[in-house]
C-alpha positions as CSV (number, residue, x, y, z in Angstrom):
1,M,0.2,0.0,-0.4
2,T,3.0,2.4,0.6
3,V,3.8,2.2,-2.8
4,V,0.7,2.2,-4.5
5,L,-0.5,4.9,-2.4
6,P,1.9,7.8,-4.2
7,A,1.0,6.4,-8.0
8,L,-2.3,7.0,-7.1
9,V,-1.8,10.6,-5.5
10,S,0.1,10.9,-8.7
11,R,-2.7,9.7,-11.0
12,E,-5.4,12.2,-8.7
13,F,-2.9,14.9,-9.8
14,G,-3.3,14.0,-14.0
15,G,0.1,11.7,-14.2
16,G,0.0,9.4,-16.9
17,R,0.9,6.1,-16.8
18,G,4.7,6.7,-16.9
19,A,4.4,9.4,-14.4
20,Q,2.6,6.9,-12.1
21,V,5.1,3.7,-12.3
22,L,7.9,6.7,-11.9
23,T,6.4,7.7,-8.6
24,A,5.6,4.0,-7.6
25,A,9.4,3.1,-8.7
26,T,10.8,5.9,-6.9
27,T,8.8,5.2,-4.1
28,A,9.8,1.3,-3.6
29,L,13.3,2.0,-4.7
30,G,13.4,4.3,-1.3
31,L,12.2,1.4,0.6
32,V,14.6,-1.1,-0.6
33,V,17.6,1.3,-0.2
34,L,16.6,2.0,3.5
35,R,16.2,-2.1,4.0
36,L,19.8,-1.9,3.0
37,F,21.1,0.6,4.8
38,R,19.2,-0.6,7.8
39,T,20.0,-4.0,8.0
40,G,23.4,-4.4,6.0
41,D,22.7,-7.6,4.2
42,G,23.4,-7.4,0.5
43,R,20.7,-9.5,-0.8
44,W,18.6,-6.4,-0.8
45,W,20.8,-5.6,-3.4
46,L,19.0,-8.1,-6.1
47,A,15.0,-6.0,-4.7
48,I,17.3,-2.8,-5.7
49,G,18.2,-3.9,-9.0
50,A,15.1,-4.9,-10.0
51,V,13.0,-1.7,-9.0
52,I,15.6,0.1,-10.8
53,G,15.3,-2.3,-14.1
54,I,11.4,-1.9,-13.8
55,G,11.5,2.3,-13.1
56,L,13.9,2.6,-16.1
57,E,11.1,1.2,-18.6
58,A,9.2,4.4,-17.6
59,K,11.4,6.6,-17.2
60,W,15.6,7.4,-17.7
61,L,15.0,9.9,-14.9
62,V,15.2,7.0,-12.4
63,L,19.4,7.2,-13.4
64,L,19.2,10.7,-11.1
65,M,17.6,9.2,-8.5
66,V,20.2,6.6,-8.1
67,A,23.2,8.3,-8.9
68,S,21.8,10.9,-6.3
69,I,21.4,8.2,-3.3
70,G,25.1,6.5,-4.7
71,L,26.3,10.0,-4.2
72,S,25.1,10.4,-0.8
73,V,26.6,7.0,0.1
74,L,30.2,7.8,-1.0
75,A,30.2,11.2,0.7
76,V,28.2,9.9,4.4
77,G,28.1,6.6,4.4
78,P,27.2,3.1,5.5
79,R,30.0,2.9,2.5
80,T,30.3,-0.8,3.5
81,V,27.0,-1.3,1.7
82,F,29.2,-1.1,-1.7
83,R,31.7,-3.8,-0.5
84,S,28.5,-6.9,-0.8
85,G,29.8,-8.8,-3.9
86,W,25.8,-8.9,-4.2
87,L,25.8,-5.6,-5.6
88,A,27.1,-6.4,-9.0
89,A,24.1,-9.5,-9.3
90,G,21.8,-6.8,-8.6
91,I,23.1,-4.4,-11.4
92,M,22.8,-6.8,-13.5
93,V,19.0,-7.5,-12.6
94,A,18.4,-4.1,-13.3
95,L,19.9,-4.7,-16.7
96,A,18.4,-7.1,-17.5
97,L,14.9,-5.6,-16.7
98,A,16.1,-2.2,-18.5
99,A,17.6,-4.6,-21.6
100,P,14.0,-4.3,-23.2
101,G,14.0,-0.5,-23.6
102,L,17.4,0.5,-23.8
103,I,17.4,-2.1,-27.2
104,W,14.2,-0.4,-28.1
105,Q,16.0,2.9,-27.5
106,A,18.7,2.3,-29.9
107,A,16.9,1.2,-32.5
108,H,15.3,4.5,-32.7
109,D,18.0,6.2,-32.4
110,F,17.3,7.4,-28.4
111,L,14.6,10.4,-29.6
112,C,12.3,9.2,-26.8
């Protein structure tokens, strides 16, 4: 419900499908990143990768949030989350889920 409610608010304010998916994805991303920081359990990288990959199917703007979180963690911590072997697996999940959109963009000269 925590992810669905912000998406419904986005729809109420006139957001289309892309805005609703982006809102839901960024909310879910925030939740799983907090879980990773709180527990230190690297397996959360898989969930983070899944949320990023799904979010990238809606909007490439998700990369801005990912970059912001990454730079913030590098600046102030907890940097230990980057030492997990699960990070590479999470990146692979994100790339696998975002691949169809990336392939489509490449086929259409990155116009959209």
